[in-house]
Legacy VTK file of the C-alpha trace (Angstrom):
# vtk DataFile Version 3.0
C-alpha trace
ASCII
DATASET POLYDATA
POINTS 86 float
-0.099 -0.093 0.202
1.127 3.282 -0.259
0.904 6.026 2.138
-1.964 7.340 0.315
-4.104 4.659 1.351
-2.899 4.895 4.421
-3.520 8.362 4.884
-0.223 9.366 6.038
1.145 12.394 4.831
3.718 12.078 2.112
7.216 13.838 3.073
6.429 16.160 0.073
3.091 16.967 1.465
4.492 17.582 4.569
7.183 20.502 3.276
4.502 22.336 1.695
2.390 22.119 4.499
4.467 23.212 6.710
6.429 25.922 3.721
9.514 24.775 5.021
12.632 24.523 2.513
16.278 22.665 2.598
19.038 25.299 3.464
22.571 23.421 2.247
25.157 25.684 2.818
28.388 24.383 1.133
31.878 24.818 0.070
34.472 23.161 -2.575
32.099 20.027 -2.844
31.859 20.014 -6.398
31.921 15.575 -6.060
28.921 14.992 -4.104
26.878 18.128 -4.461
24.380 17.590 -7.163
23.699 13.785 -5.918
22.718 16.059 -2.327
20.521 18.484 -4.011
18.657 15.905 -6.452
18.114 14.221 -3.391
16.142 16.966 -1.639
14.621 17.746 -4.923
12.856 14.648 -4.623
10.888 16.296 -1.355
10.566 19.849 -2.661
10.857 22.001 -4.949
12.593 24.671 -2.135
16.076 24.534 -2.106
18.252 27.283 -1.057
22.236 26.754 -1.549
24.633 29.040 -0.351
27.867 28.728 -2.050
30.046 29.661 0.798
33.251 30.563 -1.681
33.828 27.473 -3.392
36.916 27.575 -5.269
36.580 24.761 -6.994
33.381 23.739 -9.819
30.553 23.686 -7.328
29.404 26.821 -8.821
29.552 26.134 -12.082
27.564 22.723 -11.132
25.117 24.729 -9.015
24.395 27.426 -11.575
22.542 24.549 -13.573
20.306 22.960 -10.993
16.836 24.836 -10.657
16.977 25.507 -7.292
17.431 29.443 -5.756
21.599 30.102 -5.057
23.043 32.705 -3.062
27.073 33.171 -3.695
29.702 34.614 -1.616
32.882 35.631 -3.442
35.093 34.338 -0.372
34.350 31.434 2.440
33.249 33.026 5.431
32.185 29.867 7.790
29.292 27.679 7.778
27.646 29.967 10.586
27.445 32.711 8.310
26.410 30.808 5.466
23.347 30.028 7.197
22.198 33.717 8.409
20.273 33.577 4.897
17.828 30.960 6.088
17.565 32.631 9.599
LINES 1 87
86 0 1 2 3 4 5 6 7 8 9 10 11 12 13 14 15 16 17 18 19 20 21 22 23 24 25 26 27 28 29 30 31 32 33 34 35 36 37 38 39 40 41 42 43 44 45 46 47 48 49 50 51 52 53 54 55 56 57 58 59 60 61 62 63 64 65 66 67 68 69 70 71 72 73 74 75 76 77 78 79 80 81 82 83 84 85
């Protein structure tokens, strides 16, 4: 049985109901960031990625994805990267 048949809300439904999103800070994660974002996009279209001054190909990969993207020109640290979501 599917969650709909059991009257169990899907995670995607819960994201929409509570108007939540994924907030992902990233720094030099070109090798893994696309996979992580693809997993998030399976749950919601509301994905905000903060590129925290990456010096590898992270930014190039992020620009190809259907996400909201904020990029800092230099690395400011994880705590600072989370501030747009607060």
